[in-house]
C-alpha positions, 0 to 999 in steps of 0.5 A: 934545543935547550928544552930538549936536553932538559926533557931528555934529562927528566925522562931518562932520570925519572924513568930510571928512578921509577923503574928502581923503586919498582924493581924490588916490588916485582914478582916472579911473573915480572922477572920472567918478563925481564922488567927489572931495570938496573941501569945506574942512575948516577951513570945517567946523571953523569952522562947528562951532566957531561953533555950539559957541560959539553955543550956549554963548553962548545957554546963558549968555544964557539963565542971565542972563535967568533970574536977571535975570527972578527978580530982576525978578519978585521986585521986581514982586511986592513992588510990584504983588502976585500979579496982576502975577506972572500977567501977567509969567509970560504974557509970559515964556511967550509969549516963550519959545514964540515963540523956540522957534518961531523956532528951530524954523522956522530948522531947518526951513528949514535942512533943506529947503535940505539936502534941495534941494541933496541932490536937485540934487547929482551930486557928493559935494562937493555932498552934503557941502554938504547934510550941513552944512545937515543938521548945523545943522538937527540942532543946532536939534533938527530931527528929520528932520535928526537921522534923516539924520545917524543914517542917515549914521553907520549906512551910512557916508556919506563913508567914516565909519561909527559904529554906536554913535553912530547907535544912540544917535541912533536910540534918541533919535529912537525916543522922539520917535516917529520911525518911521524910528528904529524901523525902524533899531533893528529891523533892527540888533536882528535882526542883532545889529549894535552891539546884542543879537540879539533877534528878538522886539525886532526884530519889536516895533520893526518893528510900531511902525515900520509903525504910524507909517507906515514903508514899509520896516517894512511890507515887512519884516513882509510878507516875514517873514509870507510866509516864517514868520520868527519869526511864524506864516506867514500869507499874508493878513497878508503881502498886507496889508502888501505891498499897503500898500506896492505901492499907495504904490509904484504911485502913484509909478510912475503919475507916472514911470518908477520907479527902476531897480534895478541888482542886481550878485550879488557871487558872480559870478566876479571877472573877470565882477564886474569888467565886470558888465553891471548897471554900465557900466564907465568904459573901456566908456563912454568907447568908447561916447561916442567911437562916438556922436560918430562917428555911431553912431545905435544907440549915440546912442539907447542913451546917451540912454536910460541918461542919461534914466533914470540906468541902469548906474551913470550919473547921470540927466542930461536934458541929455545925453539930449536931446543924444544923442537929438537927434543920433540923430533927425537921423540918422533914428532913429525910437526917438530921435524917440519918446524926445524926444517922451516927454521933451516930454510928461513935461517936465523941465529940459532939455525943458520940458513942451510938448504940441505938441512932444511930438505932433510927434515922436511922429507922426514916430516913428509914420510910420515904424511905431515902436511907442514913437511910436505908444504916445505918440500913444495917450497924447496922445489918452488923457489929452487932452494938447494935443487933445480926449480921444478914447478911440477914437483912443487905443485904435487907437494902443495896439493898434498898438503892442501888436501890435509887442510894446511893454509899455507900450502892452499895459499901457495896453490892459489898463487900459482894458479893466480900468476901462472907459475908452472900452470895455466892461469886460472882465476877461479881456481886461484880464487877457490884456494885464496878463500879456503886459506883465508878462512884459516886466517892466512894473511897473504891469501886475504890480501890476494883475495882483496886484489881480486875484489879490488880489480874485478879479476876472476869475481865481480868487482866489490869495493867494500869487500876489498876494502874490509879485506885489506883492513884485515891485512893492515891491522897485521902491522908492526904497530899492532905490538902496541896491544901487548904493551898496552895490556901489560901497562894496563895490569901494572896500573899505569892506566894513562899509558895504556889508554894512550896506546889503545886510543891510537889503535882505536884511531886506526880502526881496530875494534878491540882497541875501541872497546878497550879505550872506551872501558878504561874511559868510563872507569874514570881512572885515566888522568889524561883527560878531563872528567866531563869528557870521558863519557862522551868520548867513551860513547863515541868509541863504543859506537865505532866498536859497535859498527864493526860487530861488537855486540857488547858495545852495542849493549853499551850504547843502550846503557848510556841512553838509558842512564844518560851517560855522556848524552841525554836519557832517551829510552826509545834510542836505548830500546833500539840498540838493545833490540839490535843486539837482541835480534842481530847478536843474540845478546842475553843481556840485551834481551833482559834489558829490553824485557825489563823496559817493556815490563816497566813501561820505559819507551814502550809497554808490553807485559807479554813480550817482556815475558817472552824475552825473559825466557829468551835471555834464560835460554840464550845464556845460562848465567841469566837463569838466576836473574830471569827467574827472580825477574819473572817471579816479581812480574808474576807476583805484580801481575797477580797483585794487579788483577786482585786490586784492579778487580773490585777497586776504581781507576784510582788504584792504577799501576802507577799508584803503587809507586805512591803507595809503597814508594819508588823501590816497591819492586825491590820489596816484592823481590825481597819478600819473594826471596824470604818466602822461598827461603822459609819454604825450603827451610821447612822442606829440608828441616 
């Protein structure tokens, strides 16, 4: 345990020092996200030195006790003999067990206190305080606290990342049977981060992790068997793994709305990324607040919803949500009334559970024909919240809300027909309503559709369809929160922390995380992997993303084979991938690239098809108009030159001779000449 104290000291002290240095540089955006840490470095140093001193003192005391104990035992043996020796041993063992139990209990209490602070914390300062408790608990040998500290070292919590130290902790924990450590070691082995790249070893770690109860390992194995990654593709095995995770997620979803997942694509253009629709920008948020205070009812409801669920990068804040809903409700908003009813029905810190108040607000919203209010009344009667259970009334309200397109009501109708709650079981109707709700992304509807396809209930059994649906449910797990922390780490310039988080999500089968990880790797800004490994690993991730339907990733695979990044140059393979992206996804970039290859005889020559593809690219995307115009001008000009040169001259003036005559970049020269002529003509026209 000696290295543990050192690791904990390094993590906390350096993390706090870094944050204190960065605190002065943070702008208003970061202040809104409460990323300023003000934990006293001196206090933590004093605490750590206290731990170290205490442990040294305990060690000395134990040594003295052992020495005294030996002398006492020898003395008693001389006087009382063997019988008293056994009694002394039993007493000593009892005292040791009691001391160990007290030590363990104290560690458990400290860990629980840290978890409580972490769950209630909104700022980095509070989270740092939680990790102080984890450090204390870890020092006392608490395995869960050690897992927390290892995760902090791996993912770079508080700006501090130490992969080597994390691996040492994980290996120690794995020997103690920690399934989280098994999963982490499997992940690191699969990428070769800080460890030898070994897919076979990764598979063993994941297998042990899933056997120990790791939902993440189950999900990773499900994805591997679904895609045939280092294992034989087996849909039924994938179904088994995914179902276990989906059952766990569905149970959580039935108790709450679930975790909102903001998946930002780093492959977006920089100007789009800075104002990404998935994350609410600080300036826009301030503007919305201004409009809400000025009485904009729609904005008030929108802000209330965002704070209710913690969406768009905002913290979940029930008090702010209730504040905005009440303002909108006073102005007559039926949606706001319904959401207030929902808050009181479920109960939270701002709106304690109250069936009467919930019924009141649901009724007010329903009287205005609001679908959410009608659905709320249906829930009240279905579950008997403050009123007797009445399935007939529940069915009536659910049907009215479903007719207005509210997906939660459609799901409830499907569930009533699926389970036979107050109605005759009707799997066809159940499937109909589940399907309608699933089209709006209702997670429980997707789960029950998966159940029906997995068992062949009401539909023809389809393992592949069931797995795809289960996979969608699994991706709503709490681990999806890393999308947000990874994105903010990337924006703050902490590339290694961002990469590790995206890479773990990519391993679990998230397509967005796979493309984001590949994007970071090909930028070669990361330091946790050797440079020569980055392009091959990026290519592997682009391939996995492309299999899941990412058109951009498919074009990227073509680029890698075209330029020879992470693989050998292969124009035929590049053309194949460009063709898939062009034909299946109508990618303008793929069409343009393919046209260029046809024009220059790279892999295949077809001038007429090149023209057609250039035209298709321009029709598909407005952004392609300008490059297509210049490409076609060059093509037609060169074609004209060919006709002139080939008309009277011998075969030695073939197309390839242009390279020898004008140089390898003659086509750029021709484009420049065309541009110069166009500028000259335009000047003469408007001069």
